[in-house]
C-alpha positions as CSV (number, residue, x, y, z in Angstrom):
1,M,101.6,100.2,96.1
2,R,98.6,98.7,97.8
3,F,94.9,99.2,96.8
4,V,91.5,97.6,97.0
5,H,89.9,96.2,93.8
6,S,86.2,96.0,93.6
7,S,83.5,96.1,90.9
8,D,79.9,95.4,89.9
9,W,78.2,97.1,92.9
10,Q,75.0,97.5,90.7
11,I,73.4,99.9,93.1
12,G,69.6,99.8,92.7
13,K,69.6,96.2,91.5
14,T,66.2,94.5,91.5
15,F,65.5,90.9,92.4
16,N,62.2,89.9,90.8
17,F,61.7,86.8,92.9
18,A,62.0,88.7,96.2
19,S,59.1,90.3,98.1
20,D,59.2,94.1,98.6
21,E,60.5,93.5,102.2
22,V,63.3,91.3,101.1
23,L,64.2,93.5,98.1
24,R,64.7,96.5,100.4
25,V,67.0,94.5,102.6
26,L,69.1,93.3,99.6
27,Q,69.3,96.8,98.1
28,A,70.3,98.4,101.4
29,E,73.1,95.9,101.8
30,R,74.6,96.8,98.4
31,L,75.2,100.2,100.0
32,E,76.3,99.0,103.4
33,V,79.1,96.9,101.7
34,I,80.7,100.2,100.5
35,N,81.4,101.0,104.2
36,R,83.0,97.6,104.6
37,L,85.2,98.2,101.5
38,G,86.3,101.5,103.0
39,E,87.1,99.8,106.3
40,L,89.0,97.1,104.5
41,A,91.1,99.7,102.7
42,R,91.9,101.5,105.9
43,A,92.8,98.2,107.7
44,Q,95.1,97.2,104.9
45,G,96.8,100.5,104.6
46,A,95.5,101.1,101.1
47,A,94.8,104.7,100.0
48,D,93.0,103.8,96.8
49,V,89.9,101.8,95.9
50,L,89.4,100.8,92.3
51,V,85.8,100.1,91.2
52,A,85.9,98.5,87.7
53,G,82.5,99.4,86.4
54,D,78.8,98.8,87.0
55,I,78.6,101.0,90.0
56,Y,74.9,101.4,89.1
57,D,72.6,98.6,87.9
58,Y,70.9,100.7,85.2
59,E,71.2,103.9,83.3
60,T,68.4,106.0,84.9
61,P,68.5,105.6,88.7
62,S,66.4,107.9,90.8
63,D,68.2,111.0,92.3
64,R,68.3,109.2,95.7
65,T,69.8,106.0,94.3
66,L,72.3,108.1,92.3
67,R,73.5,109.9,95.4
68,Q,73.5,107.1,97.9
69,P,76.8,105.4,96.9
70,L,78.5,108.8,96.6
71,E,77.5,109.7,100.2
72,R,78.9,106.4,101.4
73,M,82.2,107.1,99.8
74,R,82.2,110.6,101.2
75,Q,82.5,109.1,104.6
76,F,86.1,108.0,103.8
77,P,87.8,111.3,102.9
78,D,91.2,109.7,103.4
79,L,90.6,107.3,100.5
80,R,90.6,107.9,96.8
81,W,87.7,106.1,95.0
82,H,88.4,105.5,91.3
83,L,85.2,104.8,89.2
84,I,84.7,103.8,85.6
85,P,81.5,103.1,83.6
86,G,80.5,99.5,83.0
87,N,78.0,97.9,80.6
88,H,75.1,98.5,82.9
89,D,76.0,102.2,83.5
90,F,77.9,103.0,80.3
91,L,78.9,106.5,79.4
92,Q,76.4,108.4,77.2
93,P,75.3,112.0,76.7
94,N,73.0,113.2,79.6
95,G,73.3,109.7,81.1
96,V,74.0,108.6,84.6
97,W,77.6,109.9,84.7
98,D,76.7,113.4,83.5
99,R,74.2,113.4,86.4
100,V,76.9,112.2,88.8
101,R,79.2,115.1,87.7
102,R,76.4,117.6,88.1
103,S,75.7,116.4,91.6
104,A,79.1,117.7,92.7
105,P,80.6,114.5,94.1
106,P,83.1,114.8,96.9
107,E,86.7,115.4,96.0
108,N,87.8,111.9,97.1
109,I,85.8,110.4,94.2
110,R,87.7,110.3,90.9
111,L,85.5,109.8,87.9
112,H,87.5,108.4,85.0
113,L,85.4,109.1,81.9
114,E,88.1,109.3,79.2
115,P,90.6,106.6,78.1
116,N,93.6,108.6,79.1
117,P,96.4,107.8,81.6
118,V,96.2,109.8,84.8
119,A,98.5,110.0,87.8
120,M,97.0,107.8,90.5
121,T,99.2,108.8,93.5
122,P,100.2,112.3,94.6
123,D,103.9,111.6,93.9
124,G,103.2,110.5,90.3
125,S,104.9,107.1,90.8
126,V,101.7,105.2,89.9
127,W,99.5,105.9,86.8
128,L,96.1,104.6,86.1
129,L,94.9,103.6,82.6
130,P,91.1,103.6,82.8
131,S,89.0,102.0,80.1
132,V,85.6,103.6,79.3
133,L,82.5,101.9,77.7
134,N,80.5,104.3,75.6
135,R,77.8,101.8,74.9
136,R,76.5,98.6,76.5
137,H,78.1,96.3,73.9
138,T,81.1,96.9,71.7
139,L,82.9,94.5,69.5
140,N,86.1,96.4,69.9
141,D,88.5,95.5,72.8
142,P,88.0,98.5,75.2
143,T,91.6,98.0,76.4
144,L,93.4,98.1,73.1
145,W,94.5,101.8,73.5
146,M,96.5,100.9,76.6
147,D,99.3,99.3,74.5
148,E,100.2,102.7,73.0
149,A,99.3,104.9,76.1
150,E,102.3,107.1,77.1
151,T,103.2,107.5,80.8
152,P,106.4,108.8,82.4
153,E,109.4,106.4,82.3
154,G,109.7,104.1,85.3
155,V,106.2,104.6,86.7
156,M,103.9,101.7,87.7
157,R,101.1,101.3,85.2
158,I,97.7,100.0,86.5
159,G,94.8,99.3,84.1
160,M,91.1,99.2,84.9
161,A,88.5,97.9,82.5
162,H,85.0,96.3,82.3
163,G,84.5,93.3,79.9
164,S,85.0,89.7,79.3
165,V,88.2,87.8,78.5
166,R,86.5,84.7,77.0
167,E,84.2,84.3,74.1
168,F,80.8,82.9,75.0
169,G,79.2,83.7,71.6
170,S,78.4,81.0,69.1
171,Q,80.9,82.5,66.6
172,P,84.3,84.0,67.3
173,G,84.2,87.8,67.6
174,E,80.5,87.9,68.7
175,Q,81.2,88.3,72.4
176,P,80.9,92.1,73.3
177,N,83.5,94.0,75.3
178,L,86.1,91.3,74.8
179,I,89.4,91.9,76.4
180,A,92.7,90.3,75.2
181,L,93.9,87.7,77.7
182,D,97.5,89.1,77.5
183,R,96.6,92.8,77.7
184,A,98.6,93.3,80.9
185,A,101.7,92.0,79.2
186,R,101.1,93.9,76.0
187,A,100.5,97.2,77.7
188,G,103.2,96.9,80.3
189,L,100.7,96.9,83.2
190,A,101.7,95.9,86.7
191,Y,98.1,94.9,87.2
192,L,94.8,95.0,85.2
193,A,91.7,95.3,87.5
194,L,88.7,93.9,85.7
195,G,84.9,94.0,86.3
196,D,82.0,92.2,84.7
197,W,82.2,88.7,86.1
198,H,80.5,88.5,89.4
199,G,82.8,86.1,91.1
200,F,86.5,86.3,91.9
201,N,88.6,85.0,89.0
202,R,92.4,85.3,88.7
203,I,93.2,85.5,85.0
204,G,97.0,85.5,85.3
205,E,99.8,86.9,87.4
206,R,98.7,90.5,86.7
207,C,95.0,90.3,86.0
208,A,91.9,89.4,88.0
209,Y,88.2,89.9,88.4
210,S,87.2,91.0,91.9
211,G,83.6,89.9,91.6
212,T,80.7,91.7,93.1
213,P,81.0,92.5,96.8
214,E,77.6,91.1,97.5
215,I,76.5,87.8,95.8
216,D,73.5,88.4,93.7
217,G,72.2,85.0,92.6
218,F,71.9,81.4,93.5
219,D,74.3,80.4,90.8
220,K,77.0,82.8,92.2
221,G,77.5,81.3,95.7
222,G,80.4,79.0,94.9
223,D,82.7,81.2,92.7
224,G,84.1,83.7,95.1
225,G,81.3,86.3,95.0
226,G,81.0,88.5,98.0
227,S,84.7,89.4,98.1
228,A,87.0,92.3,97.3
229,L,90.7,92.1,96.4
230,V,93.6,93.6,98.2
231,V,96.4,94.0,95.7
232,S,100.0,94.7,96.8
233,I,102.8,95.5,94.3
234,D,106.4,96.1,95.3
235,G,107.4,97.8,92.1
236,P,106.6,98.4,88.4
237,N,108.0,95.0,87.4
238,A,107.0,93.0,90.6
239,V,104.4,90.3,90.5
240,P,101.3,91.5,92.4
241,T,100.1,89.8,95.6
242,I,96.3,89.4,95.1
243,T,94.4,88.5,98.3
244,P,90.6,88.0,98.4
245,H,88.8,89.3,101.5
246,R,85.2,88.5,102.4
247,V,83.1,91.7,102.5
248,G,79.6,90.4,101.7
249,R,76.9,89.8,104.3
250,F,74.6,87.4,102.4
251,S,75.1,83.8,101.4
252,W,73.1,82.1,98.7
253,K,72.5,78.4,99.0
254,R,70.8,75.7,96.9
255,V,69.4,72.7,98.8
256,Q,67.9,69.5,97.5
257,A,65.8,67.0,99.4
258,T,63.5,64.1,98.8
259,L,60.6,63.9,101.3
260,T,58.3,61.0,101.8
261,S,57.7,61.0,105.6
262,R,57.5,63.1,108.7
263,D,61.0,62.1,109.8
264,E,62.5,63.4,106.5
265,I,60.7,66.7,106.9
266,E,62.1,67.1,110.4
267,A,65.5,66.2,109.1
268,L,65.2,68.8,106.4
269,E,64.2,71.4,109.0
270,N,67.3,70.6,111.1
271,R,69.5,70.7,108.0
272,L,68.3,74.1,107.0
273,R,68.6,75.5,110.5
274,S,72.2,74.2,110.7
275,L,73.4,76.0,107.6
276,D,74.4,79.0,109.7
277,P,72.8,78.7,113.1
278,Q,74.1,82.0,114.4
279,N,73.2,84.0,111.3
280,L,70.2,82.5,109.5
281,S,68.9,85.9,108.6
282,S,71.8,86.3,106.2
283,L,70.9,83.2,104.1
284,L,68.9,83.1,100.9
285,V,68.0,79.5,100.2
286,W,66.6,77.9,97.0
287,L,64.9,74.7,98.0
288,D,64.1,71.9,95.6
289,A,62.0,69.4,97.6
290,E,60.8,66.3,95.7
291,G,58.9,63.3,96.8
292,H,55.3,62.3,97.8
293,L,53.6,63.3,101.0
294,T,50.3,62.6,102.6
295,L,48.0,65.5,103.5
296,E,49.0,65.4,107.1
297,D,52.7,65.4,106.2
298,M,52.2,68.1,103.6
299,T,50.6,70.2,106.3
300,L,53.7,69.5,108.5
301,F,56.0,70.6,105.6
302,D,54.0,73.8,105.3
303,E,54.3,74.5,109.1
304,K,57.9,73.4,109.6
305,I,59.6,74.6,106.4
306,L,57.4,77.1,104.5
307,T,56.3,78.9,107.6
308,G,58.9,78.2,110.4
309,V,62.2,78.1,108.6
310,E,61.1,80.7,106.1
311,A,60.7,83.3,108.8
312,A,64.2,82.6,110.1
313,L,65.9,83.1,106.7
314,C,66.3,86.2,104.6
315,L,64.6,84.4,101.8
316,L,63.3,80.9,101.1
317,R,62.5,80.3,97.4
318,L,60.8,77.0,96.6
319,G,61.8,75.6,93.3
320,K,60.3,72.1,93.4
321,R,57.8,70.9,95.9
322,P,56.6,67.4,96.9
323,E,53.5,66.0,95.3
324,L,50.4,65.6,97.5
325,V,49.0,62.1,97.8
326,A,45.8,62.3,99.8
327,S,44.3,59.1,101.2
328,E,40.8,58.3,102.4
329,A,42.1,58.8,105.9
330,D,43.4,62.2,105.0
331,L,40.0,63.2,103.6
332,S,38.2,62.0,106.8
333,T,40.0,64.8,108.6
334,F,37.4,67.1,107.2
335,G,34.4,65.1,108.5
336,E,31.8,63.3,106.6
337,A,29.6,66.2,105.6
338,G,29.5,69.9,105.2
339,V,30.9,72.3,102.7
340,V,34.5,71.8,103.8
341,S,34.3,68.0,103.3
342,R,32.7,68.4,99.9
343,A,35.4,71.0,98.9
344,A,38.1,68.6,100.0
345,I,36.7,65.7,98.0
346,R,36.4,67.9,94.9
347,L,40.0,69.2,95.3
348,Q,41.3,65.6,95.8
349,T,39.6,64.6,92.5
350,L,41.2,67.5,90.6
351,S,44.6,66.9,92.2
352,A,44.6,63.2,91.1
353,A,43.8,64.1,87.4
354,P,46.7,65.3,85.2
355,G,46.0,68.7,83.7
356,P,46.4,72.4,84.1
357,E,44.4,72.4,87.4
358,Q,46.3,69.6,89.1
359,Q,49.0,71.7,90.8
360,H,46.5,74.4,91.8
361,A,44.2,71.8,93.3
362,M,47.1,70.2,95.3
363,A,48.1,73.5,96.7
364,A,44.4,74.4,97.5
365,L,43.8,71.1,99.3
366,Q,47.0,71.5,101.3
367,R,46.0,75.1,102.2
368,L,42.5,74.0,103.2
369,A,44.0,71.3,105.5
370,V,46.2,73.9,107.2
371,L,43.3,76.3,107.7
372,W,41.0,73.5,108.9
373,R,43.6,72.2,111.3
374,S,44.2,75.7,112.7
375,E,40.5,76.3,113.1
376,R,39.9,73.0,115.0
377,S,42.9,73.7,117.3
378,A,41.5,77.1,118.1
């Protein structure tokens, strides 16, 4: 038996820090990755794709958002796509899954909306035990029923569930949707496919989280997110071979830098551009840049990093920025008289005084320098 294990597609996911333009790109890629999952299954000779919950990011997607992943899966009629609800798209009356059923999904999509064993393969040699969440959070183990679930003798039993295997609450028993670490052994499962954690995590010989196929946060870049699992099992009692495969397009990076001079700004530019020289448009970068810069160097930082490199990346998010230290020489750039010079002096005074206006004054003085420099060059 060989199949692809995925989860946490979260179609329709919003990213509050992204512009509308970037948001559209990120949301579109969460659909495009479905094609890559189908192609991976075909290339690996797998007829089944298990998606362990959170197909949708929320309970009330628009009709278009609801249908988009279904249409992507329709393009692979030779594959069987097995879907269960997660905590983001849990099963409820007149909820997202009733809407999916009413939309007449293609025959190759199997909706598992009841916790009952079902034959997974046409010959009946493999049975799927799907767990179903009826609410976002439950204090009961959603896989407990699998221990007593009856299947024909000698078949391979594969479980699929959405939840956590560790307690992160302050008190034992507070973590919702908590799954027993040894559920695969207790229930006689050849493999337990889990969803909820967004990075690949192998829990044991017969249990793993696939992670989301597209990384969705700056804290997810190093834990295996952006992958899907190809699982091969030689027989009901054989230990599975679990192989992660990269399917995500985007990489999310955190970069730290201390800037005090023009040379360090140029070094940062080279460093950012060398992260992935052939594919910078697939990078989302969170930049924490500390230090102190003169007005001229701050203007260079704006031009080289916040304007130049930013346009090459999918996203540049500035967490920390250098502080502006404007000297008398900097202020002389604006001339000795006129409204621009007076504005610059006023902003310099405000930026030097601690208070709620300090950061705004620094940013305004820097922006004024950029505009003034551009005007004089023209």
